[in-house]
C-alpha positions in Angstrom: -96.3 100.4 -71.6 -97.6 100.8 -67.9 -96.8 97.2 -67.0 -93.1 97.4 -68.1 -90.8 98.2 -65.3 -87.7 100.5 -66.5 -84.8 101.7 -64.3 -82.9 104.7 -65.2 -79.3 104.6 -64.6 -76.4 106.9 -63.6 -73.5 105.8 -65.7 -70.2 107.2 -64.5 -68.3 108.5 -67.6 -64.9 107.4 -66.3 -66.5 103.8 -66.0 -66.7 103.8 -70.0 -63.0 104.7 -70.5 -61.6 101.2 -71.3 -64.4 100.9 -74.1 -64.6 104.5 -75.6 -60.8 104.5 -75.8 -60.5 101.2 -77.6 -60.4 103.2 -81.2 -59.8 106.4 -82.2 -62.7 108.8 -83.7 -62.8 108.5 -87.5 -63.5 111.8 -89.5 -66.2 111.4 -91.7 -65.4 111.0 -95.2 -67.3 109.9 -98.4 -66.5 106.3 -98.2 -67.2 105.9 -94.3 -70.3 108.3 -94.7 -71.5 106.1 -97.3 -71.1 103.0 -95.1 -72.6 104.6 -92.0 -75.7 105.5 -93.9 -76.0 101.9 -95.1 -75.5 100.5 -91.7 -78.0 102.6 -89.9 -81.9 102.3 -89.8 -82.5 105.1 -87.4 -80.5 108.4 -86.8 -81.1 109.8 -83.1 -80.2 113.8 -83.2 -79.4 116.0 -80.4 -81.5 119.1 -80.3 -80.7 120.7 -77.2 -79.8 124.3 -78.9 -82.2 126.8 -80.1 -80.6 127.8 -83.4 -80.8 126.0 -86.7 -77.6 125.2 -88.3 -77.3 125.5 -92.2 -78.0 122.6 -94.2 -80.1 120.7 -91.4 -83.4 120.7 -92.9 -82.1 119.2 -96.3 -80.0 116.7 -94.4 -83.1 115.6 -92.5 -85.2 115.3 -95.9 -82.6 113.2 -97.5 -82.4 110.9 -94.6 -86.1 110.6 -94.6 -86.2 110.0 -98.3 -83.7 107.1 -97.8 -86.5 105.6 -95.4 -84.2 106.5 -92.2 -86.3 106.8 -89.1 -85.4 110.0 -87.3 -85.3 110.7 -83.5 -84.8 113.8 -81.5 -83.4 113.6 -78.0 -83.0 116.2 -75.7 -81.9 116.8 -72.0 -83.2 120.3 -71.9 -86.3 120.0 -69.7 -87.8 123.4 -70.1 -90.1 122.4 -73.1 -92.5 119.7 -73.4 -92.9 117.4 -76.4 -95.5 119.7 -77.6 -93.5 122.9 -77.3 -90.6 121.4 -79.0 -92.9 120.4 -82.0 -93.9 123.9 -82.0 -90.5 125.0 -81.9 -89.4 122.9 -84.9 -92.1 124.0 -86.9 -91.2 127.8 -86.3 -87.8 126.8 -87.7 -89.2 125.5 -90.7 -88.8 121.8 -89.8 -91.5 118.9 -90.0 -91.0 117.1 -86.9 -93.9 114.9 -85.1 -94.4 115.0 -81.5 -93.9 111.3 -81.4 -90.4 111.8 -82.8 -89.4 114.0 -80.0 -87.8 112.5 -76.6 -87.1 115.1 -74.0 -85.9 114.6 -70.5 -89.2 116.4 -69.1 -91.3 113.6 -71.0 -88.7 111.0 -69.6 -89.2 112.2 -65.8 -93.0 111.9 -66.4 -92.8 108.3 -68.3 -90.5 107.0 -65.5 -93.2 107.8 -62.9 -95.6 106.2 -65.4 -94.1 102.8 -65.9 -92.9 102.3 -62.3 -96.5 102.8 -61.3 -96.3 105.8 -59.3 -99.5 106.1 -57.1 -102.0 108.5 -58.8 -102.8 110.0 -55.5 -99.4 111.0 -54.9 -98.0 114.4 -56.1 -94.5 115.4 -57.7 -92.7 118.7 -56.6 -90.8 120.3 -59.5 -87.8 122.4 -59.6 -87.7 123.2 -63.4 -89.8 124.9 -66.1 -93.1 124.7 -67.7 -91.9 121.7 -69.9 -91.7 119.3 -66.7 -95.1 120.6 -65.0 -96.9 120.1 -68.7 -95.5 116.5 -69.3 -96.3 115.5 -65.6 -99.8 116.7 -66.5 -100.4 114.9 -69.6 -99.1 111.6 -67.7 -101.9 112.1 -65.4 -99.9 113.6 -62.3 -100.4 116.4 -60.1 -97.5 118.8 -60.3 -96.5 121.5 -57.8 -94.0 124.1 -57.7 -92.3 124.8 -61.1 -92.6 128.2 -62.5 -95.4 129.1 -59.9 -92.5 129.1 -57.1 -90.4 131.5 -58.8 -91.3 134.3 -56.8 -91.7 132.7 -53.5 -89.3 133.2 -50.8 -88.4 131.3 -47.5 -89.0 133.0 -44.3 -86.0 132.8 -41.5 -88.0 133.3 -38.7 -87.5 131.6 -35.1 -91.0 130.6 -34.6 -91.6 130.0 -38.2 -92.2 126.3 -39.7 -91.7 125.8 -43.3 -94.7 123.7 -44.5 -94.7 121.1 -47.3 -97.3 118.9 -48.9 -97.1 115.4 -47.1 -98.7 113.9 -50.2 -95.4 114.6 -52.5 -94.1 111.4 -53.6 -91.7 112.4 -55.9 -89.2 115.5 -56.6 -88.2 116.1 -60.1 -85.2 118.4 -60.8 -84.4 120.0 -64.0 -82.8 123.2 -65.6 -84.5 125.9 -63.6 -83.3 129.7 -64.3 -85.7 130.8 -61.3 -84.3 128.3 -58.7 -84.5 130.0 -55.2 -84.1 128.8 -51.6 -87.8 128.4 -51.3 -87.4 125.6 -53.9 -84.5 124.1 -52.4 -86.0 123.9 -49.0 -89.3 122.6 -50.2 -87.6 119.8 -52.3 -85.4 118.8 -49.4 -88.3 118.6 -47.0 -90.1 116.3 -49.5 -87.2 113.9 -49.8 -86.0 113.9 -46.5 -89.7 113.9 -44.6 -92.1 112.2 -47.0 -91.6 108.5 -46.7 -90.3 106.8 -50.0 -90.2 110.0 -51.8 -88.4 109.8 -55.2 -85.5 112.2 -56.2 -85.4 112.3 -60.0 -83.0 114.3 -62.1 -83.8 114.9 -65.7 -80.0 115.2 -66.6 -76.9 116.2 -64.7 -75.4 118.5 -67.6 -72.7 120.9 -66.1 -73.4 123.7 -68.4 -75.1 124.6 -71.5 -75.3 127.1 -74.4 -78.5 129.1 -73.2 -77.3 131.9 -75.4 -74.8 131.9 -78.7 -72.0 133.9 -76.9 -71.1 131.8 -73.6 -72.1 128.8 -71.4 -74.3 129.1 -68.5 -74.9 126.5 -65.3 -76.9 123.6 -66.6 -79.1 121.5 -64.7 -76.3 119.6 -62.9 -75.8 122.6 -60.4 -79.4 122.5 -59.6 -79.4 118.6 -58.9 -76.0 119.0 -57.0 -77.7 121.7 -54.6 -80.5 119.1 -53.8 -78.0 116.2 -53.8 -76.0 118.3 -50.9 -78.9 119.2 -48.8 -80.7 115.8 -48.8 -77.5 113.8 -48.9 -79.0 111.4 -51.7 -78.1 110.8 -55.1 -80.9 111.0 -57.9 -82.7 108.7 -60.6 -81.2 110.2 -63.5 -83.5 109.6 -66.7 -81.9 111.9 -69.3 -78.8 111.2 -71.4 -76.4 109.5 -70.8 -78.9 107.4 -68.7 -80.2 104.6 -71.3 -83.8 105.2 -69.6 -85.1 107.1 -73.0 -83.6 104.3 -75.0 -86.1 101.8 -73.9 -88.8 103.8 -75.2 -86.8 104.2 -78.7 -86.7 100.5 -78.7 -90.3 99.8 -77.8 -91.8 102.6 -80.2 -89.4 102.0 -83.4 -88.4 98.4 -83.1 -85.0 99.0 -84.5 -82.0 97.2 -83.0 -79.4 99.7 -81.3 -76.6 98.4 -83.3 -78.9 100.0 -86.4 -78.9 103.4 -84.7 -76.8 106.3 -84.8 -76.7 109.1 -82.0 -75.4 112.2 -83.3 -74.8 115.4 -81.1 -72.3 117.8 -79.9 -71.4 116.6 -76.6 -69.2 113.9 -75.7 -70.6 113.3 -72.0 -74.1 113.2 -72.7 -74.9 112.5 -76.5 -71.9 110.3 -77.5 -71.7 108.4 -74.1 -75.7 107.9 -74.4 -75.1 106.2 -77.8 -72.3 104.3 -76.4 -74.2 103.0 -73.4 -76.9 101.7 -75.5 -74.8 100.0 -78.2 -75.5 102.4 -81.0 -73.2 103.9 -83.7 -71.9 107.5 -82.7 -71.5 110.7 -84.7 -69.8 114.0 -82.9 -70.4 117.4 -84.8 -68.0 119.9 -83.9 -70.8 123.0 -84.4 -71.7 123.2 -80.6 -70.1 122.3 -77.1 -67.3 119.9 -78.1 -64.2 121.5 -80.0 -61.4 119.5 -82.1 -58.9 120.4 -79.2 -61.3 118.7 -76.9 -61.9 115.6 -78.8 -58.2 115.2 -79.3 -57.2 116.0 -75.6 -55.1 113.1 -74.1 -57.4 113.0 -71.2 -60.6 112.7 -73.1 -61.6 108.9 -73.0 -64.9 109.4 -74.6 -64.3 108.7 -78.5 -67.4 108.6 -81.0 -67.2 106.4 -84.1 -67.2 109.4 -86.5 -66.8 113.0 -86.2 -67.4 115.9 -88.4 -67.8 119.8 -88.6 -71.7 120.0 -88.9 -74.7 117.5 -89.7 -75.0 118.7 -92.9 -71.7 117.4 -94.4 -73.3 114.0 -94.3 -75.3 115.5 -97.4 -72.4 117.0 -98.9 -70.0 113.7 -98.6 -73.0 111.7 -100.0 -73.4 113.8 -102.9 -77.1 114.1 -102.4 
């Protein structure tokens, strides 16, 4: 895999409007649910949330029993794949680490496949998930949770020092983001020759709690964009970078895949960009009114209330 050069993309949702608006989304029903099942060999599930929705375990078991491959794709970079596997296990779900593709893993793999020099270091604005994936890939990671309590000192004769061997900065969701981290990342990108600026994702908000949305990784990425006047390499959804790994690992055509998720601008657009079938579930971020809004140009192939509707509609 190290010899394969993959480039992450940063698609503009508006550029997809002509394709996405070509046909209206179909409400999932008995007839088209059966047709969807028969036409798909692999189901890709968003797993950005922390709450297990009723009927999910039974639905996954049914799909596995039908010989379908299951893949879990998340933009949440706070956990590594090992941590996600443990999370699934705690929820009573049997999910293999190799079935999980997180944006933290994607960031590490982007560096791996593009032959990032092993003597170079990576500065992290983000959580333990990014740091762990970078370390597992053989890279030296700086920052992350270790810099959570650090403060930049504004003194006239004080020079802010940064490691000149940092060759990449990875920015993801960071609830402990601070001015120190922003200055460190800014200096690395602006002053270290050839330093890469990688974003795990650019989600504007996320459901960090059940009751409300919170700022997502997009605002952390935007801060670094502002201070460096550079745009990042985006490796998470809706970039198709993770899809390159899926194609290599599972050997399934994207036309035989279905992306299932609750966000139009990440999950559904990711599926559309890759040529997958798409199923929107209304159990998370996107509401029926948002889907039906005339200004919305991203239309899934199908939509339904929750994942377990697949099970009930098929009568399994």
